[in-house]
Each structure stands twice: as C-alpha cells, then as structure tokens.
C-alpha positions, 0 to 999 in steps of 0.5 A: 500500500504505497499509494495514498490510503484512507482508514475508515471505521464503521458505525452501528449495524456492523456489530456481530457476536464474536467480533474481536475474539480472534485478535484478542486471543492472538495479540497481547495489545488487544487483550490489554485494550479490551481489558481496560475498556471492560474496567472503565465500563464496569461490564465484561465487554469481552463476554459481550462481544465474543459471546453475546447474547445478540440482543444485549450487544444490539442495545445501543448503550452496549453497541457503541462502546463494543464497536468502538473498542473492536474497531480501534483494537484492530487498527492499533494492533495492525499499527503496533505490528508496523503494517500500516502506512501513514494515512492521508485521511481517516473517516468514520460512519456515524459512531465510527467517527469516534474511532477515526478521531482516536486513529487521528490522535484527537481522542484518547482511547480511554476517553473515547470509551467513556464518551461513546458509552455516554452517547449510547446512554443518552441516545437510548434515553432519547429513544424512550422519550420520543420513539422513532424509526429509521428506514433504508430506501434503495433505488431512488436518487437523493433528491427524490428521497428528500422530496418524499420525506417532505411529503411524509412530514406532518406537524410534530412528525418529522422525517428526513435523510439521515445517511447518504450512504452511496448512490441509490442507498439512503437512510431516513430517520424520524418519527415512526408514523412519518417514517412509515408514510415515507416508506409507503411513498417510496414503494409507490414511487418505484423504490427497489426496496424500502425497509424499516430497520430494526432500531428503536432510535431515530439517529441523526434526526431532530428526535435526538435534540433533547439530549444535545445539551447534556451530550455537549457537556460530556464532549466539552469535558473530553480531552479532545485535541486537534487531529494529527491526521485529517479527519473527514467529518460526517456533517461537512464531508471535509476535514475537521481541522481544529479541536473546536471543529471536532467538538461542534461536529460531535454534538451536531452529528446527533441530529445532522446527516451523515454525508458518506458519499460526499466524504468518500468522493472528497478523499478520492478527489484528494488522491486516495487510491485505497480505503482500509476498513477497520471493524467487523464486517464489510459495510463501508467497503461495500458502500465505497465500491458503489461510490467509486469502483476504481479505488482499492478496498481492504478489510481488517475485520479480524486477526487473519486480516492483520496477517494478510496485511503482513503478507501484503507488506512483505 
C-alpha cells in the first residue's frame, strides 16, 4: 500500500457476536485494550462481544462502546505490528467517527470509551422519550428521497435523510408514523426496496435534540485535541481541522446527516487510491465500491486480516 490510503471505521449495524475474539486471543495489545475498556465500563465487554447474547450487544448503550473498542483494537494492533502506512485521511460512519478521531490522535482511547458509552446512554434515553424509526430506501436518487420525506412530514412528525450512504442507498430517520408514510411513498414511487430497520432510535434526526445539551457537556469535558491526521467529518464531508471543529461536529452529528458519499468522493478527489476498513464486517467497503469502483478496498475485520496485511507488506 504505497499509494495514498484512507482508514475508515464503521458505525452501528456492523456489530456481530464474536467480533474481536480472534485478535484478542492472538495479540497481547488487544487483550490489554479490551481489558481496560471492560474496567472503565464496569461490564465484561469481552463476554459481550465474543459471546453475546445478540440482543444485549444490539442495545445501543452496549453497541457503541463494543464497536468502538473492536474497531480501534484492530487498527492499533495492525499499527503496533508496523503494517500500516501513514494515512492521508481517516473517516468514520456515524459512531465510527469516534474511532477515526482516536486513529487521528484527537481522542484518547480511554476517553473515547467513556464518551461513546455516554452517547449510547443518552441516545437510548432519547429513544424512550420520543420513539422513532429509521428506514433504508434503495433505488431512488437523493433528491427524490428528500422530496418524499417532505411529503411524509406532518406537524410534530418529522422525517428526513439521515445517511447518504452511496448512490441509490439512503437512510431516513424520524418519527415512526412519518417514517412509515415515507416508506409507503417510496414503494409507490418505484423504490427497489424500502425497509424499516430494526432500531428503536431515530439517529441523526431532530428526535435526538433533547439530549444535545447534556451530550455537549460530556464532549466539552473530553480531552479532545486537534487531529494529527485529517479527519473527514460526517456533517461537512471535509476535514475537521481544529479541536473546536471536532467538538461542534460531535454534538451536531446527533441530529445532522451523515454525508458518506460526499466524504468518500472528497478523499478520492484528494488522491486516495485505497480505503482500509477497520471493524467487523464489510459495510463501508461495500458502500465505497458503489461510490467509486476504481479505488482499492481492504478489510481488517479480524486477526487473519492483520496477517494478510503482513503478507501484503512483505
């Protein structure tokens, strides 16, 4: 990987029971990171990630730290082994932005564990206070989805675009009734698929607004620094250059959209030729393939992938 590379980190939805287990068993640094995180959280993160149950892992208050720790561990182990070139950029999808900030040297690991746990706790509380839904719309262009969200919105029942994942795949979020109306409209108007997702929170929507002030206090207290590597932010699809930029992004991201397509296109336009995804699964590399098939894509989802990196380097 001598060409310019970007490191990317997935968000919620990528988690799976068993994630992190092989790297934990294979490398002492992985054991140290999982053990430290378990102590900070006061729960056995190892058992949760490696054994489940799935319902407990999928609870957002647990998902967020579990996925953050797994993704950062995979990156840290590969880095420790000297297998990674310095990236031109890092980026993360939603929750994955916290992993990216840690990889960029802007958010210490221990502080990141605490911050994503608080994010999960507050988002779960917001979901109980104002239940919402999210849905994936596949096969309609962005402008069409924006228009049908506007058509489906009613006073007190808002739905809007939450994630612009790749051309032809958009996630919407908002009040349950509005999301269901939008899904029905999408099907009527020719969407290839319009599927309500199995989540109980309306992430990246106005339903998260009640927790913004409390989360802003947690962000203000976190030891965030200017990044040592450019971090492409979800909201602006451009690098977050200062500590103030990062703090603003993390709070606004609760209610603002993830502009993933634009983020990837920006990095490609700056010369990135290969994207390396650190985390369970292949969610982001799948999206990146749909955004630009010319770029290289590498997954580091477990210890065997770390070993594959060693072979590539050799």
